[in-house]
C-alpha positions as CSV (number, residue, x, y, z in Angstrom):
1,M,-199.8,-5.4,113.9
2,S,-197.5,-4.3,116.8
3,A,-193.6,-3.9,116.5
4,A,-193.3,-6.7,119.0
5,I,-194.9,-9.4,116.9
6,R,-194.1,-8.5,113.2
7,F,-193.1,-11.5,111.5
8,A,-193.4,-12.7,107.8
9,V,-193.0,-15.7,106.0
10,L,-191.6,-15.6,102.5
11,F,-192.1,-19.1,99.8
12,D,-190.2,-19.8,97.0
13,L,-192.4,-20.4,94.2
14,D,-191.6,-23.7,91.7
15,G,-191.7,-26.9,93.6
16,T,-192.5,-25.0,96.9
17,L,-195.8,-23.3,96.7
18,L,-196.6,-24.8,93.1
19,D,-196.1,-28.3,91.9
20,S,-194.7,-26.9,88.6
21,I,-191.3,-28.9,88.3
22,G,-192.7,-31.1,85.6
23,L,-193.7,-28.4,83.2
24,L,-190.0,-26.6,83.8
25,L,-188.5,-30.2,82.8
26,E,-190.8,-30.1,79.6
27,C,-189.7,-26.7,78.7
28,M,-186.2,-27.8,79.1
29,E,-186.5,-30.6,76.6
30,Y,-188.3,-28.6,74.5
31,A,-186.3,-25.9,74.5
32,F,-182.7,-28.2,73.9
33,A,-184.6,-30.7,71.6
34,D,-181.8,-30.0,68.7
35,R,-179.1,-29.0,70.6
36,E,-175.9,-31.0,70.8
37,V,-175.9,-30.8,74.4
38,V,-179.0,-31.6,76.2
39,P,-179.6,-31.5,80.2
40,S,-180.0,-34.5,81.9
41,R,-183.4,-33.9,84.2
42,A,-181.1,-34.3,87.6
43,L,-178.7,-31.9,85.9
44,W,-181.2,-29.3,84.8
45,T,-183.6,-29.7,88.1
46,A,-180.4,-28.7,90.5
47,G,-180.3,-25.4,88.7
48,I,-183.8,-24.5,89.5
49,G,-184.2,-21.9,91.5
50,T,-181.5,-19.9,89.4
51,P,-182.9,-17.5,86.7
52,L,-183.2,-19.3,83.6
53,R,-180.2,-17.6,81.4
54,H,-178.0,-18.1,84.1
55,Q,-178.7,-22.0,83.7
56,M,-178.7,-22.2,80.3
57,R,-175.3,-21.0,80.1
58,D,-174.2,-23.8,82.3
59,F,-175.3,-25.9,78.7
60,A,-173.2,-24.3,75.9
61,V,-176.0,-21.9,75.0
62,A,-173.6,-19.1,73.5
63,A,-174.3,-15.2,74.0
64,H,-175.5,-14.9,70.4
65,E,-178.1,-17.8,70.5
66,M,-179.7,-17.5,74.2
67,E,-182.2,-15.3,73.2
68,S,-183.8,-18.2,70.3
69,V,-183.2,-20.9,73.2
70,V,-184.6,-19.0,75.6
71,A,-188.0,-18.3,73.3
72,R,-188.4,-22.0,72.5
73,Y,-188.4,-22.8,76.2
74,R,-190.8,-19.6,77.0
75,T,-192.9,-20.9,74.1
76,H,-193.8,-24.4,75.6
77,Q,-194.3,-22.7,78.8
78,H,-196.7,-20.2,77.4
79,D,-198.7,-23.5,75.7
80,N,-198.9,-25.5,78.9
81,L,-198.6,-23.7,82.2
82,E,-202.4,-24.3,83.2
83,R,-201.8,-28.0,82.3
84,L,-198.5,-28.8,84.1
85,T,-198.8,-26.4,87.2
86,S,-201.0,-26.8,90.5
87,L,-200.5,-25.8,94.5
88,V,-198.9,-28.3,96.5
89,P,-201.2,-29.8,98.7
90,G,-201.9,-27.4,102.1
91,A,-200.7,-24.5,100.2
92,R,-203.6,-22.5,100.2
93,N,-204.7,-22.9,103.7
94,T,-201.3,-22.0,104.8
95,V,-200.8,-18.9,102.9
96,A,-205.0,-18.4,104.3
97,W,-203.8,-18.8,108.1
98,A,-200.9,-16.4,108.0
99,R,-203.0,-13.4,106.3
100,D,-205.5,-14.5,109.2
101,A,-203.0,-14.8,111.9
102,G,-201.6,-11.4,110.8
103,V,-198.3,-12.4,109.6
104,H,-196.5,-10.9,106.2
105,V,-196.4,-13.3,103.3
106,G,-194.4,-13.2,100.3
107,V,-192.9,-15.1,97.3
108,V,-189.4,-14.8,96.4
109,T,-188.9,-16.5,93.0
110,S,-186.2,-16.7,90.1
111,K,-189.0,-16.9,87.7
112,G,-190.2,-13.8,85.6
113,R,-192.4,-11.5,86.7
114,G,-194.9,-12.2,83.8
115,M,-194.8,-16.2,84.3
116,T,-194.9,-16.0,87.9
117,L,-198.3,-13.6,87.9
118,R,-199.6,-15.9,85.5
119,S,-198.8,-19.0,87.4
120,L,-200.3,-17.1,91.1
121,S,-203.5,-16.3,88.8
122,H,-203.9,-20.0,87.5
123,V,-203.9,-21.4,90.9
124,G,-205.9,-18.3,92.5
125,L,-203.4,-16.9,94.6
126,L,-202.5,-13.7,92.7
127,E,-203.9,-11.5,95.8
128,A,-202.8,-13.5,98.3
129,F,-199.0,-11.7,99.0
130,D,-198.0,-8.8,100.4
131,I,-195.0,-8.7,98.5
132,I,-193.7,-10.4,95.3
133,I,-190.2,-10.6,94.3
134,T,-189.4,-11.8,91.0
135,A,-185.7,-12.6,88.8
136,D,-186.7,-9.1,87.1
137,D,-186.9,-7.2,90.4
138,T,-183.0,-7.3,91.3
139,I,-179.7,-7.3,89.8
140,R,-178.5,-10.4,91.6
141,H,-180.4,-13.6,92.3
142,K,-180.5,-16.5,94.8
143,P,-178.4,-17.9,96.3
144,D,-177.6,-14.4,96.8
145,P,-179.4,-13.0,99.3
146,M,-180.8,-10.0,97.5
147,P,-184.1,-10.7,96.5
148,V,-185.0,-11.7,100.1
149,Q,-183.7,-9.0,101.4
150,Q,-185.2,-7.2,99.1
151,A,-188.7,-8.4,100.3
152,L,-188.1,-8.2,103.9
153,R,-187.3,-4.3,103.5
154,A,-190.7,-4.1,101.6
155,L,-192.5,-5.6,104.2
156,G,-190.6,-3.7,107.1
157,V,-189.6,-7.0,109.1
158,S,-186.2,-7.6,110.4
159,P,-184.3,-11.2,108.7
160,E,-185.0,-12.5,112.4
161,R,-188.1,-12.4,112.4
162,A,-188.7,-14.2,108.9
163,L,-189.0,-17.8,107.6
164,F,-188.3,-18.2,104.1
165,V,-189.4,-21.7,103.1
166,G,-187.8,-23.6,99.7
167,D,-187.2,-26.3,98.2
168,S,-183.8,-25.8,96.7
169,T,-180.0,-25.3,98.0
170,H,-180.5,-21.9,96.1
171,D,-183.6,-20.9,99.0
172,M,-181.7,-22.2,101.6
173,R,-178.2,-20.6,100.9
174,A,-179.9,-17.1,100.1
175,G,-182.1,-17.1,103.5
176,R,-179.3,-17.9,105.3
177,A,-177.0,-15.6,103.8
178,A,-180.2,-12.9,104.6
179,G,-180.4,-14.0,108.2
180,T,-183.8,-15.8,108.4
181,Y,-185.0,-18.7,109.6
182,T,-184.9,-21.4,106.5
183,G,-187.3,-24.1,106.1
184,A,-186.0,-26.9,103.5
185,A,-189.3,-28.0,101.6
186,L,-188.8,-32.1,101.3
187,W,-191.9,-32.4,98.9
188,G,-189.6,-30.5,96.3
189,P,-187.2,-32.2,93.7
190,F,-184.4,-31.8,95.9
191,S,-184.0,-34.4,98.9
192,R,-182.8,-34.1,102.5
193,E,-179.0,-35.4,101.6
194,Q,-178.8,-32.9,98.6
195,L,-180.1,-30.2,100.9
196,T,-178.1,-30.9,104.3
197,D,-174.7,-29.0,103.6
198,T,-177.3,-25.7,103.5
199,E,-178.1,-26.4,107.0
200,P,-181.6,-25.5,107.0
201,T,-183.2,-23.9,110.8
202,H,-186.0,-26.1,110.0
203,W,-187.1,-29.2,108.1
204,L,-190.7,-29.5,106.3
205,S,-192.0,-32.5,105.5
206,T,-195.4,-31.5,104.2
207,M,-196.6,-27.8,103.9
208,G,-199.1,-28.1,106.6
209,E,-196.1,-27.7,109.1
210,V,-195.3,-24.4,108.3
211,P,-198.6,-22.4,110.6
212,P,-197.1,-24.0,113.7
213,L,-193.6,-23.7,112.9
214,V,-194.4,-19.7,112.2
215,A,-196.6,-19.6,115.7
216,S,-193.7,-20.9,117.6
217,L,-190.9,-18.6,116.0
218,R,-193.4,-15.8,116.7
219,V,-193.6,-16.6,120.2
220,L,-189.7,-16.6,120.3
221,H,-190.0,-12.8,119.6
222,R,-192.5,-11.5,121.7
223,S,-191.5,-8.6,123.8
């Protein structure tokens, strides 16, 4: 691939590549079932895209009890991942198109590496990505740009030749801060109204809109 047309598309995982928000909400309700402070589904959804322990601290989970609450969450996730995880429509074809077109493809997620790899294996995409950055791979996390920047460095792609597709405000802020194009995925749990303040460069109603968008962005950077 020549440097003139080198391009990357990075995807968030939960809510973007994977239809898995129902799983995350079930895990939260299981983990908080016997606690005084229980997040509403709306409040928990707003934090999806950030690391689990960061979310839990917002709902009165003290340091000394964090591991036990996390363990309950992980137990439910372990037992129900396959039941409640599937690819969003068009995801497989979009990833295949990118690889066939010579576009680098990556995942940037706040999920831990173990569950990320298990999720991708379950949907048959474990070997489909050039880079996978998880919460275990960086010291700072979305909305900080570090995970996006780390993925781009590993791929050898400059930010202005990359598109980060995600469904959350955290994804859009991370991509924007990293200097990439940002594609707001409206098929996730965040509404257009919720995402508007993050000023995505592109709005995406379906995964099928990613290939033509990437193709048009690559044309802009031909030299």
